[in-house]
PAMIKE-409570 format. One record per residue: residue number from 1; x negated, y, z of N, C-alpha, C, O, CB in turn; chain. Coordinates in steps of 0.1 Angstrom, whole numbers, plus 5000, padded with zeros to 4 digits. Atoms other than C-alpha are relative to their C-alpha. Glycine has a CB too. Layout:
<atoms>
k/nX/nY/nZ/caX/caY/caZ/cX/cY/cZ/oX/oY/oZ/cbX/cbY/cbZ/c
NUM/X/Y/Z/X/Y/Z/X/Y/Z/X/Y/Z/X/Y/Z/A .
...
</atoms>
This chain:
<atoms>
k/nX/nY/nZ/caX/caY/caZ/cX/cY/cZ/oX/oY/oZ/cbX/cbY/cbZ/c
1/5006/5003/5013/6840/0942/3925/5010/4998/4989/5020/4991/4992/4990/4988/5001/A .
2/4991/5002/5011/6858/0943/3892/5001/4985/4996/4991/4978/4998/4996/5008/4988/A .
3/4998/5014/5004/6873/0910/3880/4991/4996/4989/4985/4985/4989/5015/4998/4995/A .
4/5009/5004/5011/6853/0911/3848/4986/4998/5005/4979/4989/5000/5000/5012/4989/A .
5/5013/5002/4994/6821/0915/3868/4999/4987/5007/4989/4980/5007/4996/5011/5009/A .
6/5000/5013/4993/6830/0885/3890/5000/4989/4991/4993/4979/4993/5013/4999/5009/A .
7/5000/5011/5010/6838/0864/3860/4986/4998/4994/4980/4987/4993/5010/5003/4989/A .
8/5014/5000/5005/6804/0873/3845/4990/4994/5009/4982/4985/5006/4995/5014/4996/A .
9/5009/5005/4990/6785/0866/3877/5002/4985/5002/4992/4977/5002/5002/5007/5013/A .
10/4998/5015/4997/6802/0832/3883/4996/4992/4988/4990/4981/4990/5015/4998/5003/A .
11/5004/5008/5012/6797/0820/3847/4985/5000/4998/4980/4989/4994/5007/5005/4988/A .
12/5015/5000/5001/6761/0831/3847/4994/4991/5010/4985/4983/5007/4995/5015/5003/A .
13/5005/5009/4989/6754/0813/3880/5003/4985/4997/4994/4977/5000/5005/5004/5013/A .
14/4996/5014/5002/6772/0781/3870/4994/4994/4988/4991/4982/4988/5015/4999/5000/A .
15/5003/5006/5013/6762/0777/3834/4986/5004/4995/4982/4999/4984/5010/5003/4990/A .
16/5012/4995/5005/6729/0796/3830/5000/5001/4985/4992/4995/4977/4988/4990/5004/A .
17/4997/4999/5014/6742/0806/3796/4988/5006/4991/4981/5015/4995/5012/5008/4997/A .
18/5009/4995/5010/6720/0811/3765/5007/5013/4994/5000/5022/4989/4997/4990/4989/A .
19/4992/4989/5005/6748/0835/3754/5013/5000/5008/5019/4990/5011/5004/4999/4985/A .
20/4988/4998/4992/6777/0849/3775/5007/5013/4996/5001/5023/4995/4997/5000/5015/A .
21/4992/4988/5004/6805/0872/3764/5012/4999/5009/5020/4989/5008/5003/5001/4985/A .
22/4987/4999/4992/6833/0883/3788/5007/5012/4996/5002/5023/4998/4997/5000/5016/A .
23/4993/4989/5006/6858/0905/3771/5014/5002/5008/5021/4992/5009/5003/4998/4986/A .
24/4987/4996/4994/6887/0922/3789/5009/5003/4988/5008/5014/4982/4999/5012/5010/A .
25/4991/4997/5011/6915/0919/3763/5014/5005/5005/5024/5004/4998/5002/4987/4992/A .
26/4988/4995/4994/6942/0933/3786/5007/5011/4992/5019/5012/4991/4998/5004/5014/A .
27/4994/4989/5008/6946/0964/3764/5007/4995/4988/5015/5003/4982/4989/5009/4996/A .
28/4993/5005/5012/6959/0941/3736/5014/4994/5004/5021/4989/4996/4992/4989/4994/A .
29/4987/5006/4995/6989/0931/3758/5008/5011/5006/5004/5022/5009/4996/4989/5010/A .
30/4990/4990/4994/7019/0948/3773/4998/5001/5015/5006/4996/5023/5014/4995/4997/A .
31/5003/4999/4986/7003/0956/3806/4995/5015/5003/4992/5022/4993/4988/4990/5005/A .
32/5004/4987/4997/6994/0989/3824/4986/5003/4996/4977/4994/4996/5002/5003/5015/A .
33/5014/4996/5004/6963/1008/3812/4991/4997/5012/4994/4999/5024/4999/5015/4997/A .
34/5010/5003/4990/6932/0997/3831/5001/4986/5006/4994/4983/5016/5000/5010/5011/A .
35/4998/5013/4995/6945/0962/3838/4989/4991/4997/4981/4992/4987/5013/4994/4995/A .
36/5010/5011/5002/6922/0932/3842/5007/4987/5002/5006/4980/5012/4988/5001/5009/A .
37/4992/5012/4999/6945/0903/3835/4999/4990/4989/5003/4979/4990/5015/5004/5001/A .
38/5002/5009/5011/6937/0889/3801/4985/5001/4995/4980/5011/4993/5009/5005/4988/A .
39/5014/5001/5003/6902/0877/3793/4997/4990/4989/5004/4980/4987/4991/4998/5012/A .
40/5006/5009/5009/6882/0860/3766/4986/4998/5004/4978/5007/5006/5001/5005/4985/A .
41/5014/5003/4996/6850/0842/3775/4994/4991/4989/5000/4982/4984/4999/4993/5014/A .
42/5009/5008/5009/6823/0828/3752/4988/4996/5008/4980/5004/5012/4997/5008/4986/A .
43/5011/5005/4992/6798/0806/3770/4993/4990/4991/4998/4980/4986/5005/4993/5013/A .
44/5009/5009/5007/6769/0789/3752/4990/4995/5011/4982/5003/5017/4992/5007/4988/A .
45/5008/5006/4989/6751/0765/3776/4995/4986/4996/5002/4978/4990/5007/5000/5013/A .
46/5005/5013/5001/6729/0735/3775/5008/4990/5008/5007/4978/5005/4985/4999/5004/A .
47/4992/5008/4991/6752/0721/3802/5012/4994/4992/5018/4984/4997/5005/5007/5012/A .
48/4989/5006/5008/6778/0715/3774/4996/4990/4991/5004/4983/4984/5006/5012/4993/A .
49/5005/5010/5009/6756/0692/3754/5006/4986/5004/5006/4982/5016/4984/4999/5001/A .
50/4994/5014/4998/6774/0658/3750/5013/5000/5007/5019/4990/5010/4990/4992/5008/A .
51/4987/4999/4993/6806/0671/3767/5011/5003/4990/5008/5011/4980/5000/5010/5011/A .
52/4988/4997/5008/6840/0671/3750/5005/5013/5004/5003/5019/5015/5010/4989/5001/A .
53/4994/4987/4998/6859/0703/3747/5008/5001/5013/5007/5011/5020/5008/5004/4988/A .
54/4992/5000/4988/6883/0694/3774/4992/5000/5013/4995/5006/5023/5010/4988/5000/A .
55/5009/5000/4989/6855/0687/3798/4993/5013/5002/4992/5018/5014/4988/4989/4998/A .
56/5006/4987/4999/6839/0720/3791/5010/5010/5006/5006/5018/5014/4995/5005/4986/A .
57/4990/4991/4995/6871/0739/3796/5004/4997/5015/5006/5007/5023/5013/4999/4992/A .
58/4998/5003/4986/6877/0721/3829/4989/5005/5009/4992/5010/5020/5001/4984/5002/A .
59/5011/4994/4992/6843/0732/3841/5001/5015/5001/4999/5020/5012/4986/4996/4993/A .
60/4998/4986/5000/6850/0768/3832/5012/5003/5010/5011/5012/5018/5003/5006/4986/A .
61/4988/4998/4991/6885/0766/3849/4996/4998/5014/5001/5005/5023/5011/4990/4995/A .
62/5003/5002/4986/6870/0751/3880/4991/5011/5005/4992/5015/5017/4992/4986/5001/A .
63/5009/4989/4996/6843/0778/3881/5008/5013/5003/5005/5020/5012/4990/5003/4989/A .
64/4992/4988/4999/6870/0805/3878/5013/4998/5007/5023/5005/5005/5002/5007/4987/A .
65/4987/5004/4994/6897/0788/3899/5006/5011/5009/5018/5013/5008/4997/4988/5009/A .
66/4995/4989/4992/6900/0817/3924/5006/5011/4992/5017/5016/4995/4989/5005/5009/A .
67/4995/4989/5008/6904/0843/3897/5013/4996/4992/5022/5003/4990/4989/5004/4990/A .
68/4988/5005/5007/6929/0821/3877/5012/4999/5009/5023/5002/5005/4997/4986/4994/A .
69/4989/5001/4991/6950/0816/3908/5005/5013/5005/5017/5015/5008/4995/4992/5013/A .
70/4996/4988/4994/6950/0852/3919/5000/5013/4991/5008/5022/4993/4991/5003/5011/A .
71/5002/4988/5007/6940/0877/3892/5003/4999/4985/5008/5008/4979/4986/5005/5002/A .
72/5000/5002/5015/6939/0863/3856/5014/4994/4996/5018/4984/5001/4989/4992/4995/A .
73/4988/5005/5006/6971/0859/3836/4997/4991/4988/5004/4981/4986/5009/5012/4996/A .
74/5003/5007/5012/6955/0846/3805/4984/4999/4998/4978/5010/5000/5007/5005/4987/A .
75/5014/5002/5002/6920/0832/3797/4998/4992/4987/5001/4980/4987/4993/4993/5012/A .
76/5004/5007/5012/6908/0823/3762/4985/4996/5002/4976/5004/5005/5001/5010/4987/A .
77/5013/5006/4997/6878/0799/3766/4994/4995/4987/5001/4987/4980/5001/4989/5011/A .
78/5007/5005/5012/6853/0793/3738/4986/4995/5006/4978/5003/5010/4998/5011/4989/A .
79/5013/5006/4995/6824/0769/3748/4993/4994/4989/4998/4987/4980/5003/4991/5012/A .
80/5008/5005/5011/6795/0759/3727/4987/4994/5006/4982/5000/5016/4997/5010/4989/A .
81/5014/5004/4997/6763/0739/3730/4991/5009/4992/4996/5017/4983/4997/4985/4996/A .
82/5009/4991/5007/6732/0757/3717/5001/4996/4985/5001/5006/4976/4986/4998/5005/A .
83/5000/5004/5014/6733/0737/3684/5013/5004/4993/5013/5009/4982/4999/4984/4998/A .
84/4987/4995/5005/6770/0745/3679/5000/5015/4997/5005/5020/4987/5012/4996/5009/A .
85/5001/4986/5001/6764/0781/3685/4992/5005/4988/4995/5015/4982/4995/5007/5013/A .
86/5009/4997/5011/6736/0782/3660/5008/4999/4986/5005/5006/4977/4988/4992/5000/A .
87/4992/5003/5012/6761/0769/3634/5011/5011/4998/5012/5017/4987/5007/4987/5000/A .
88/4989/4991/5002/6790/0793/3641/4996/5014/5004/5001/5024/4997/5011/4996/5009/A .
89/5005/4987/4996/6773/0822/3659/5010/5011/5003/5007/5023/5004/4991/5006/4989/A .
90/4989/4991/4996/6807/0838/3667/5012/4992/5004/5015/4982/4998/5003/5010/4988/A .
91/4988/5006/4996/6838/0829/3685/5012/5006/4992/5011/5017/4987/5003/5002/5016/A .
92/4989/4994/5007/6872/0833/3668/5006/5012/5007/5005/5013/5019/5010/4989/4998/A .
93/4993/4988/4995/6891/0865/3672/5013/4995/5007/5019/4985/5003/5004/5010/4989/A .
94/4988/5003/4993/6920/0864/3696/5012/5004/4992/5012/5014/4986/5001/5006/5014/A .
95/4988/4996/5007/6955/0864/3681/5007/5012/5006/5005/5015/5018/5010/4988/4999/A .
96/4992/4989/4995/6978/0894/3684/5010/4995/5011/5015/4984/5010/5007/5007/4989/A .
97/4990/5003/4989/7000/0895/3715/5014/5001/4995/5017/5011/4988/4997/5009/5012/A .
98/4986/5000/5004/7036/0886/3709/5009/5001/5012/5021/4999/5011/5004/4989/4991/A .
99/4992/5000/4988/7047/0889/3745/5007/5013/5003/5005/5023/4996/4992/4996/5012/A .
100/4993/4987/4995/7068/0915/3764/5009/5006/4990/5017/4999/4984/4989/5010/5004/A .
101/4991/4993/5009/7085/0941/3743/4997/4998/4986/5004/5003/4977/5001/5014/5004/A .
102/5004/5002/5014/7067/0930/3712/5007/4988/4993/5005/4986/4981/4985/4998/4999/A .
103/4993/5011/5005/7089/0900/3707/5011/5006/4990/5017/5015/4993/5007/4991/5010/A .
104/4990/4994/5009/7111/0905/3677/5010/4990/4996/5019/4993/4988/4993/5005/4988/A .
</atoms>
């Protein structure tokens, strides 16, 4: 199973999200074509109500511990309660990659 699909399945099962976005951003980095090493996740869940940002990120990290240990090089995490998502309705764009041969 592709890494992106595993991430989607695990986050869906763990957080029963009202909104879930799993984006493979590897093509924005200095990696071979077709890589699955850099991801951005947006998770909107009632389970985040009353939790601080660090608590939410720890929950996502714990859910994806195997992938983080073995497959994922970078993971951008954006977590929202339903009320927060209704206010922002979009996660921030990921910054441009400055790694690898792109350092100047």
